[in-house]
N, C-alpha and C positions, 0 to 999 in steps of 0.2 A: 586600270592604268593610274587613275587619280589616287588610288589607295597607295600604290607603290611610290608615287611622287611625294605624297604626304609623309610617308615613312622615311623616305630619303631626306626630306626637308628637316624632319625632327632629328635625325641622326647627325646631319650636318650642323644643326643648331647646337646640339649637345657637344659636338667637337669644338665649335667656335667658343662656347662658354668655357670649356676646359682650357682652350688656348688662352682666353682672356685671363683666367685665374692664374695660370702659370706665368703669363706675361707680367702681371702685377707682382707676383712673388719674385720673379727674376729681376724685375726693376728695383725692388727693395733690397735685393742682395747682390747688386751689380758688382760691388767691390770684391766680394768673396768669389764670385764667378770669374772675374777678371784675374784675380790672383791664382785661382786654380788652373785656368786656361794657360796662363803664362808659366806654369810650374816647370815644364821641360826647358825653357829658356833661362828662367831665374836661377835654377839650381846650378847651372854651369856658367853663369855670367860672371866675368872677372870682378873682383871687389872694387876695382877702380872705375868700373863702367856702370852705366845705368840706362834704363829705358827712357826715351824722350818722346816728345811730340813736336812737330813743326807746324801744325795747323791749329788755329784757334777753335775750329769747330769740332775737333776730336773729342773734347771734353763732354760734348752733348751727343755727338753721333755715335761714338763707340759704345757707351752704356746702352743706348737705344738698340743698336745692332745686336749687342750681346743678349739683351732681354728678349728680342724677337727670335733670335736663333735658338736660345735655350728653351723658349716656349714651344717653338716648332719641334724641337727634338723631344721634349717631354710630352708633346701632343701626339706623337706618332703611335704609341701603343693604343691610345683611345681611338685614333682614326682607323687603325687596323682592326680593332675590336668592333667598331661600328660597321665597318665594311664587311667583316665576317658575319655579323648578325644580319646584315641586309641580304647577302647572297646565299647563306647557308640553306634557307628553305627551298631554293631552286636546285640544289645539288642532290645527287644520289648518295646513299651512304658511303660507297667506295670513293666517290669524288670528295665527300666531306673529309674523309680520312686523309686523302692525298693533299687537299687544300690546307688542312690543319698542319700537316708536317711541312708543307711548303712555307707557310707563314712562320712557323717555329724555326726552321732551318735558315731561312733568309734573314730573319731578325737576328738570330744567333751569329751568323757569319758577318753581318754588317757591324754588329757591336764588337765582334772579335777583331775585325779590321781596324776599327777605331782604337781599340785597346792596344793592339800591336803597334800602331803608329804612335800613340800618345806615350806609352811607357817604354817602347823599344827604339823606334826609328828616330823620333824627334829629339830625345835627349842625346843620342849618339850624334845626330846631325849638328845640333847646336854646340855640343862639346868640341867637335872637330872645327866647326866654323869659327867659334870664338877664340880658339887657341892656335889657329893657323897663322895668325899675324904676329909680328914681333911685339915685345912687351911695351915698346915706346909708342905703339899705336893704340889709342883708346877707342874701344868699341862703344858706340852710342846708338843702338837699334831704335827705330821708330816703333812705338807701341802699337799704333794702328796697323802698320805693315806686318808686324810680328803676329798679331792676333789674326789678321787675314791669312797669313801664310799657314798658321797652325790649323785654322778652320778649313782651309783649302785642302791641306794634306789629310786631315781626318776624313773629310767627305770622299776624297779620292780613294783612300784605303778601304773605307766602308763599302763603296760601290764595287771596287775591284775584287773584294773578297766574295762577291756574289757569283764569281766565275764557276765554281763547282755546281751551283744550282742551275745555271744556264746550260752547262754541258749535260747534266742529268735530264733536264727537260727536253733538250734536243734528241737525246737518246730515246727517251720515252715516246716522243712523237715520231720517231724513226726518220728524223730529218738528216741524221748523220750516224755513222757507225763508229764503234770503238776503234776498229782498225784504221779508219780515216783520221780519227783524232791522234792516234799514235803516229801515223805517217806525217801529220801536220806539226809534230813536235818541233822540228827545227825552225819552221816558219813562226811558230808560236813564241819561241825564244827570241827571235829577232823582233817580232812584233811587240814583245814585252818591253824591250829596250827602246823601240820607237815610241811606244805609248808613254813610257816614262819620260822621254824627251819632250813629248807634246803636252803632257798634263802637269808636269812640275815646272817650277821656275827655272830660268837658264843657269842651272847649277848642276855640274856633272855628278856630284855626290848625291844630290836629291834624286836625280834620274836613276842612278844605280840602285838606290835604296828603295825605289818603287819597282824597278824592273826585276830584282831578285825575288821579292815576295810574289810577284806575278808569275814568275817561272815556277816557283814552288806551288802556287795555287793551281797551275795547269797540271802539274804532276798529281796533286791531290784530286783534281777533277777526274783524271784517268782512273784513280783508285775508286772514286765514288761511282763512276760509270761501270766499272767491273762489278762492284758490289750490287748495283742496280740490276745489271743483267743476270747476275747469279740468283738474286731473289726472284726475278721475273721467271727464270727457268724453273726454280723450285716450286713456284706457285702454279 
């Protein structure tokens, strides 16, 4: 027992060191990270407008938050790797293969969700939002609120893109059947719009732009479950 605790301590220490290194790198390049994060908004921001801040603490708080968030994101591969190295000796070969594909698929879907949000949803959302008002209204978004909104949306899309993995796991554990998932489709569509309303800011456009990908992900989950059942029968 002490041997496992010592190994766990060493792996957590390695992860913390990795986090510390990335925090220092991120803190040094805060301006570059901030410019990149704000790209979806800056590209469509009217020429007469600019980002502002109304709080004197934002100049210190925002770079610190960006450095921590960037370090956490960059630290996730190391954390998953250390977790994998810790649990893999206790798994059977078949379980190792399943766990490996689970880590790969879940990481890929999470990153895909963030990319879809960053390069597809957010530019479209900001473009509509900034150009919805008359020309005589100057838009002056708060930089802290804008960064928080972008980070919030990226996290939501990343987590929501894990839906196919969840459905496949439920099918594998025989907690639910494919026919039940198909019958639940109308409720899932309504639930997607309700979830979009709860998770996004009080903006109808943002709610729809989350609900529609959730609906598409549910359909993708059905295809993934069919593929899983087909492979299970063949094996």
